[in-house]
Structures are given as structure tokens and as C-alpha cells.
LOKOLDO-439201 format. One record per residue: residue in three letters; y, z, x of N, C-alpha, C, CB in turn. Coordinates in steps of 0.02 Angstrom, whole numbers, padded with zeros to 5 digits, always signed. Glycine has a CB too. Layout:
BEGIN
ALAYZXYZXYZXYZX
...
***
This chain:
BEGIN
UNK+04126-00656+07604+04162-00694+07654+04131-00676+07723+04241-00677+07651
UNK+04112-00725+07760+04078-00712+07825+04132-00720+07880+04016-00762+07838
UNK+04128-00675+07928+04172-00680+07988+04124-00683+08051+04224-00616+07993
UNK+04147-00724+08097+04108-00725+08159+04123-00665+08201+04121-00789+08198
UNK+04078-00647+08246+04087-00590+08288+04139-00606+08341+04021-00568+08321
UNK+04187-00559+08352+04240-00571+08400+04230-00530+08464+04307-00555+08369
UNK+04176-00494+08469+04165-00449+08527+04129-00487+08580+04125-00386+08507
UNK+04148-00475+08644+04112-00505+08699+04048-00470+08708+04152-00504+08763
UNK+03994-00508+08713+03929-00477+08720+03895-00458+08655+03935-00417+08763
UNK+03932-00461+08599+03904-00449+08533+03880-00377+08523+03847-00496+08521
UNK+03916-00329+08551+03895-00259+08544+03913-00229+08477+03925-00218+08600
UNK+03965-00259+08444+03984-00234+08378+03961-00283+08326+04059-00220+08373
UNK+03945-00260+08268+03926-00304+08213+03989-00335+08181+03885-00266+08160
UNK+03982-00390+08148+04036-00424+08115+04072-00380+08066+04012-00483+08080
UNK+04034-00347+08023+04061-00302+07970+04100-00244+07997+04004-00276+07926
UNK+04075-00215+08052+04110-00159+08082+04179-00181+08108+04068-00129+08140
UNK+04180-00238+08140+04243-00262+08167+04294-00278+08115+04232-00322+08207
UNK+04273-00311+08060+04317-00327+08006+04343-00263+07971+04280-00372+07956
UNK+04296-00217+07958+04316-00154+07924+04365-00115+07970+04252-00110+07906
UNK+04354-00114+08035+04397-00079+08080+04469-00110+08079+04368-00080+08151
UNK+04470-00177+08081+04536-00213+08081+04572-00196+08017+04528-00292+08086
UNK+04538-00198+07959+04570-00183+07895+04594-00111+07893+04522-00196+07837
UNK+04552-00066+07919+04573+00004+07918+04638+00015+07962+04514+00049+07945
UNK+04641-00014+08020+04699-00009+08063+04762-00038+08028+04687-00045+08129
UNK+04753-00093+07991+04808-00126+07956+04832-00080+07900+04785-00197+07928
UNK+04786-00048+07865+04806-00003+07810+04842+00058+07838+04743+00019+07769
UNK+04818+00085+07895+04851+00142+07925+04921+00124+07946+04812+00168+07983
UNK+04932+00066+07974+04996+00047+07999+05045+00038+07939+04990-00020+08042
UNK+05021+00013+07883+05064+00001+07826+05086+00067+07793+05028-00043+07776
UNK+05038+00112+07786+05055+00173+07750+05078+00232+07795+04995+00195+07711
UNK+05085+00220+07858+05109+00271+07903+05184+00282+07891+05095+00252+07976
UNK+05205+00342+07876+05277+00357+07862+05319+00346+07925+05287+00431+07836
UNK+05376+00321+07918+05425+00315+07971+05487+00354+07948+05441+00239+07987
UNK+05515+00394+07991+05573+00433+07971+05638+00395+07987+05573+00502+08005
UNK+05689+00411+07951+05751+00377+07957+05791+00410+08014+05790+00379+07891
UNK+05857+00408+08010+05898+00439+08063+05879+00511+08076+05973+00435+08045
UNK+05888+00532+08137+05863+00599+08156+05891+00652+08111+05881+00616+08229
UNK+05845+00695+08088+05866+00754+08049+05872+00740+07973+05933+00778+08075
UNK+05869+00678+07951+05877+00666+07879+05812+00681+07839+05898+00594+07867
UNK+05755+00672+07871+05692+00685+07837+05673+00633+07787+05695+00750+07804
UNK+05710+00578+07781+05694+00528+07734+05648+00475+07767+05757+00497+07706
UNK+05604+00446+07722+05559+00394+07749+05594+00325+07742+05489+00394+07710
UNK+05578+00286+07788+05607+00216+07788+05548+00167+07784+05650+00202+07855
UNK+05559+00116+07744+05509+00060+07739+05544-00003+07763+05482+00051+07664
UNK+05512-00036+07811+05542-00096+07836+05540-00150+07783+05508-00119+07899
UNK+05590-00195+07784+05592-00247+07733+05534-00293+07739+05656-00286+07736
UNK+05509-00302+07800+05449-00346+07812+05385-00317+07778+05437-00353+07890
UNK+05388-00251+07766+05327-00219+07738+05331-00213+07663+05316-00150+07768
UNK+05389-00228+07632+05393-00223+07560+05356-00280+07523+05466-00221+07539
UNK+05323-00261+07473+05288-00312+07432+05337-00333+07380+05223-00285+07400
UNK+05332-00396+07356+05381-00421+07309+05381-00385+07242+05370-00493+07297
UNK+05328-00355+07221+05325-00320+07155+05341-00247+07159+05257-00328+07124
UNK+05362-00223+07218+05381-00153+07226+05455-00147+07239+05342-00120+07283
UNK+05486-00093+07212+05554-00077+07226+05555-00009+07263+05596-00074+07160
UNK+05602-00001+07304+05607+00063+07344+05674+00095+07328+05600+00050+07424
UNK+05673+00157+07315+05732+00196+07304+05730+00257+07350+05740+00217+07230
UNK+05762+00250+07406+05761+00301+07460+05691+00316+07479+05796+00366+07439
UNK+05665+00374+07462+05597+00393+07482+05547+00386+07427+05597+00464+07507
UNK+05563+00350+07372+05518+00344+07316+05499+00272+07306+05549+00373+07252
UNK+05434+00255+07308+05413+00185+07296+05392+00180+07223+05354+00163+07344
UNK+05421+00129+07188+05405+00118+07118+05371+00052+07109+05469+00120+07075
UNK+05317+00051+07072+05285-00013+07055+05313-00034+06987+05205-00008+07053
UNK+05331-00099+06983+05356-00125+06921+05297-00132+06871+05392-00193+06934
UNK+05307-00109+06812+05252-00114+06762+05247-00184+06738+05263-00067+06702
UNK+05185-00208+06732+05174-00274+06704+05179-00270+06629+05105-00302+06726
UNK+05212-00318+06598+05220-00317+06525+05152-00324+06491+05268-00374+06501
UNK+05141-00285+06440+05079-00290+06402+05090-00340+06346+05057-00219+06373
UNK+05045-00388+06343+05050-00440+06292+05011-00419+06231+05024-00507+06319
UNK+05041-00428+06174+05004-00410+06113+04988-00475+06077+05045-00360+06067
UNK+04937-00472+06036+04914-00533+06000+04968-00550+05949+04843-00522+05965
UNK+04976-00616+05939+05027-00637+05889+05002-00620+05817+05041-00715+05896
UNK+05048-00607+05773+05026-00594+05704+04993-00654+05673+05085-00571+05662
UNK+04943-00642+05631+04907-00696+05598+04929-00702+05526+04831-00684+05603
UNK+04924-00763+05501+04945-00778+05431+04887-00813+05395+05010-00823+05430
UNK+04879-00796+05332+04828-00828+05290+04861-00888+05256+04797-00778+05236
UNK+04825-00943+05259+04846-01002+05220+04811-01003+05154+04833-01067+05258
UNK+04847-01005+05097+04821-00999+05032+04831-01062+04992+04851-00941+04997
UNK+04781-01081+04953+04789-01136+04904+04796-01101+04835+04726-01188+04906
UNK+04846-01126+04797+04856-01097+04730+04828-01142+04674+04931-01084+04717
UNK+04798-01114+04625+04768-01152+04573+04819-01182+04526+04722-01110+04536
UNK+04806-01240+04498+04845-01270+04445+04798-01304+04397+04896-01319+04473
UNK+04821-01323+04340+04777-01351+04288+04770-01429+04294+04804-01331+04218
UNK+04803-01458+04342+04806-01531+04342+04771-01565+04402+04879-01552+04340
UNK+04767-01527+04458+04738-01558+04519+04662-01561+04512+04757-01518+04583
UNK+04630-01620+04524+04558-01623+04519+04525-01584+04574+04534-01694+04520
UNK+04465-01554+04557+04428-01515+04603+04408-01557+04665+04367-01487+04569
UNK+04393-01618+04655+04373-01661+04712+04431-01670+04760+04349-01730+04687
UNK+04491-01673+04737+04549-01679+04780+04558-01616+04822+04613-01692+04739
UNK+04546-01557+04791+04551-01494+04829+04500-01493+04884+04542-01433+04783
UNK+04438-01514+04869+04385-01516+04923+04405-01564+04977+04317-01537+04894
UNK+04434-01619+04957+04458-01671+05007+04513-01640+05052+04488-01736+04969
UNK+04558-01604+05022+04612-01570+05063+04581-01523+05114+04663-01530+05017
UNK+04533-01483+05092+04502-01432+05134+04463-01464+05191+04456-01386+05093
UNK+04431-01518+05178+04393-01555+05229+04440-01587+05281+04349-01608+05196
UNK+04494-01616+05259+04539-01652+05305+04580-01605+05345+04584-01700+05267
UNK+04618-01558+05313+04667-01518+05349+04639-01453+05379+04724-01501+05303
UNK+04581-01429+05355+04554-01370+05379+04485-01377+05413+04550-01323+05324
UNK+04463-01437+05421+04402-01457+05455+04341-01416+05428+04411-01446+05532
UNK+04337-01410+05365+04281-01376+05333+04226-01425+05313+04304-01337+05273
UNK+04164-01402+05318+04113-01445+05293+04112-01445+05216+04045-01423+05322
UNK+04072-01488+05187+04073-01498+05114+04056-01433+05077+04024-01554+05094
UNK+04007-01398+05104+03983-01336+05072+04038-01283+05069+03921-01308+05109
UNK+04068-01269+05126+04123-01219+05130+04185-01240+05089+04144-01208+05205
UNK+04200-01305+05092+04257-01331+05054+04246-01319+04978+04269-01407+05070
UNK+04186-01334+04957+04169-01324+04885+04172-01250+04866+04097-01353+04871
UNK+04148-01206+04910+04149-01135+04898+04222-01111+04889+04115-01097+04955
UNK+04266-01131+04934+04338-01112+04930+04371-01142+04869+04377-01134+04994
UNK+04354-01205+04852+04381-01238+04795+04364-01199+04731+04357-01309+04791
UNK+04300-01176+04725+04280-01136+04669+04316-01068+04666+04206-01125+04671
UNK+04329-01040+04722+04366-00977+04727+04437-00988+04701+04366-00951+04802
UNK+04469-01044+04723+04535-01059+04697+04532-01069+04623+04564-01120+04730
UNK+04483-01104+04598+04477-01118+04526+04466-01057+04484+04421-01166+04514
UNK+04427-01010+04509+04409-00951+04468+04454-00891+04478+04340-00930+04483
UNK+04482-00881+04539+04524-00825+04553+04600-00842+04553+04504-00797+04618
UNK+04614-00906+04551+04686-00926+04551+04716-00940+04620+04726-00871+04519
UNK+04681-00921+04671+04700-00935+04739+04641-00923+04787+04759-00893+04760
UNK+04644-00959+04843+04591-00951+04894+04615-00958+04962+04536-00998+04884
UNK+04584-00921+05010+04606-00923+05080+04571-00983+05113+04588-00855+05117
UNK+04612-01025+05140+04585-01084+05179+04572-01070+05252+04634-01143+05174
UNK+04609-01022+05279+04601-01005+05349+04653-00955+05370+04604-01067+05394
UNK+04645-00928+05431+04691-00878+05460+04714-00905+05525+04657-00807+05469
UNK+04780-00912+05534+04807-00944+05593+04869-00908+05618+04822-01018+05579
UNK+04893-00927+05678+04958-00901+05700+05011-00933+05656+04972-00916+05776
UNK+05071-00904+05661+05125-00925+05615+05141-01000+05617+05187-00887+05630
UNK+05148-01027+05679+05166-01097+05685+05112-01145+05656+05179-01114+05757
UNK+05050-01129+05671+04997-01172+05645+04993-01164+05570+04930-01155+05677
UNK+04999-01104+05544+04996-01094+05472+05052-01132+05437+05000-01020+05456
UNK+05113-01129+05464+05169-01166+05434+05156-01239+05434+05233-01152+05469
UNK+05130-01266+05487+05116-01338+05494+05064-01358+05442+05090-01355+05565
UNK+05011-01317+05433+04962-01335+05383+04987-01333+05314+04903-01291+05389
UNK+05030-01284+05299+05061-01278+05231+05103-01340+05218+05106-01212+05225
UNK+05144-01360+05264+05187-01419+05255+05144-01482+05247+05236-01427+05316
UNK+05094-01491+05289+05050-01550+05284+05016-01555+05217+04999-01548+05337
UNK+04987-01499+05193+04950-01500+05128+05000-01512+05070+04912-01431+05117
UNK+05059-01481+05070+05107-01491+05018+05131-01564+05016+05165-01444+05028
UNK+05145-01590+05075+05167-01660+05079+05114-01710+05056+05188-01676+05149
UNK+05053-01696+05077+04995-01741+05061+04985-01739+04986+04929-01718+05100
UNK+04984-01683+04957+04971-01678+04883+05029-01707+04843+04961-01604+04863
UNK+05092-01700+04865+05148-01730+04833+05146-01805+04838+05211-01705+04861
UNK+05125-01828+04897+05118-01901+04911+05067-01934+04864+05096-01911+04985
UNK+05015-01896+04847+04960-01918+04801+04973-01898+04729+04892-01889+04824
UNK+05034-01873+04715+05055-01857+04648+05013-01803+04616+05053-01917+04607
UNK+04995-01751+04655+04960-01691+04627+05005-01631+04639+04888-01679+04661
UNK+05007-01585+04591+05050-01525+04597+05020-01468+04638+05066-01500+04529
UNK+04969-01480+04677+04935-01428+04716+04984-01398+04765+04872-01456+04754
UNK+04988-01332+04767+05033-01295+04811+04994-01254+04861+05079-01251+04770
UNK+05021-01254+04922+04989-01215+04977+05045-01168+05003+04960-01263+05037
UNK+05025-01103+05015+05073-01054+05043+05039-01016+05097+05100-01006+04989
UNK+05080-00974+05127+05051-00928+05180+05080-00861+05170+05065-00954+05253
UNK+05040-00810+05192+05062-00740+05191+05033-00706+05254+05039-00702+05122
UNK+05069-00655+05274+05047-00617+05335+04983-00582+05320+05102-00565+05358
UNK+04936-00589+05367+04871-00557+05365+04876-00482+05381+04823-00592+05412
UNK+04843-00440+05345+04847-00369+05359+04786-00343+05393+04858-00331+05297
***
């Protein structure tokens, strides 16, 4: 940030003037003021309080900012059955999980050989939505394919 020189005659540089003003402001803010005579307690004027600070007599407390943690993730699983065609499973993976043909085929073979396969890992709401969509779509097309979700570890 550039500041123009405020000195008459230009004897001080711009940076020195700005730094001096900031230093004086900091000293004014942090300079202790005593309360009624003899109490020895420090007083902070209301105009000097910052909105995120609380004051308790002579102790200034900063409110802690809440730490956000990542939401838990859930695996969306397709379960194998003996009646759903493999091509339909690949079609489901391409439509609802945006997988390319190669990855969809790989997951379909995993479902076929191991009994279940992971389609993706999502937050709870997204995983629930995908499970409902896949189950509804397969029921609509008269296939017994089931989709479930479980918490990722």
C-alpha cells in the first residue's frame, strides 16, 4: 500500500511517517489506564474494545474460534446379485457416479467377483442421495440391484 508524504518539505520518508503513526496508535491502545484512585485495576474504554474480545476486570480474554472438523465420509457400495446384467451395472456406474467406461467395468467386475464393490466415497447426504437414486432406478427398470452405504474408516 503506498502513502503520500505528509511532511512539509519532504524531510521524512513515506514509510517512516506511516510506521511512526502506527507505532503511536499501538502505544495509545495498549497503554494501561488505572481505575479509581487506589484500586490498582486497569480500565479499558468501551471505544477501545474489539468485538471479539471480552473483558473481566483486569483480564482480557480472546474468544476461541471454533475448530471445524471434516465431515465423516461414507462408502457407497453396490451388492452383487445373480439376475442383474453386467451391462446394466456399468450403465448405473456411468450415470450416477460419472465414471468412464473403463473404471465402471473394473468396479462391475469387482462387484461380480467379490460380491460388492465401492462406487465412491462421499459425505453422508450425497451418499444417501446416490443410494436412493440407484435403488429407485434399478427398481424402475425391474432389476434387483441393491446399493448401500457404510461409514468409511
